[in-house]
N, C-alpha and C positions, 0 to 999 in steps of 0.2 A: 615495472612493477607500480601498480597503482596507488595514489597517496590520496585519502578521503579529503585530507587537508586542503588540496588544491581547489575543491568544491568552493561554492559562495554560498555559505548558512547567511539567516537572516540575524540580525542583531541578538537573539535571543536560542542562538546558534542550532538552528534546526532548518533546513528544507524542507519542504513537501516530496509527494513520493505517489506517484500515482502506478499502480498493482493492474496490469492486466492476464489476463490469459491467454496462453502460452497454447492452447488449443485451438481457440475460436477470437484470440484479439482480443474477447469482450474487455471493456473497461470495468472492474472492478470496486475497488475502491481510494482513497486519499487520506494518505497518514504522514507522520512527520519522522525523520531521522536525525539525532545527530550523527558525529564524524564516529564517537564510539558503535552506534547501531548501526552504523555503514561497514564498520569492519568488523563485527560480530555478525551481521549478516552475510559476507563475502567468507568469513571464515565456517562458519555452519553451514549454511545454503538452507539455514531456517529464517525467513524474514523476520529481520527484529525492528519494530520502529520504537521514537520513543514517544511516552504518553503525557501530549501537554499539562493534563490534567493533574494525574499520578505523579507527573514529575519521577519518571521510570522506565525503565527497559520493558517494551510488552514485545514477546514473540506472539505471532498468530496463532493464533490455536491451540496456545499452551493449555489455557482452563476450558477453549470450548470444543478442541478436535479438530477443529477449521483450518487445516494449516494450508502453510504457503512454502511451497518448495521452491527457492529460486532457482533459474533457467540462465535470466540472462539480469544483470543491471547497468541501466545504460543513464548518461547524462545527457542533458539538451545542450544546446550551443552557446548557454550564456551558465553553464555549469552550475545551475540555481534550481536545478528540480530533478529527480531522478523517475527512472521507469522500471518498474522492476517486472521481469516478466517472470510468470511464476505459474506453477501446477496447483490450483485451489483445491483443495479435499473440503468438499463443503460448501454452504453459502461464507462469502465474505462478509455479508453484512450484519452487525449485530441484530437485525431485525427478522433473520434468517431467510432472507431471499440473496439470491444469487451473487447481486451487485449492488452496490449502495447508491447506484445511480437508475433507481425504479421508478423516477418520478418526472414524466416529462409537464412541460409548464407551456408549449407551443401554445398561439392563440388565447396566452392568458388564461387558461384554464386548466391547474395541474390534473394531471392524472395518473394513477397508479397503473405501471405499466405490468407489474409482476407481482404473484403472491407469494408470502412466505413459505416456504420447502419444510414442509410437514416429515 
């Protein structure tokens, strides 16, 4: 059985988590988890993050309805970053876009690539 304590957390006891769409591989967002959030995510299959600003658990979609159902959770070769493969319901970004990564900075000119979902 997997032990979340084997992951390498930073000095604040958290590590980054990249959420990726299970259907098309799109990178949706980056957030943070502590070991308790990892455990809760694995137990409930509802992706649960750690809010650095509020210092509390944050179940994705609990207030917005834009949920993330866990399909798989993977760690990288250094065990200091997670990849959550999810079924995303609605937009992942708080700006109502599908992905938080909607601005390109190629050629030094930021360009917004997507509009909010209405």
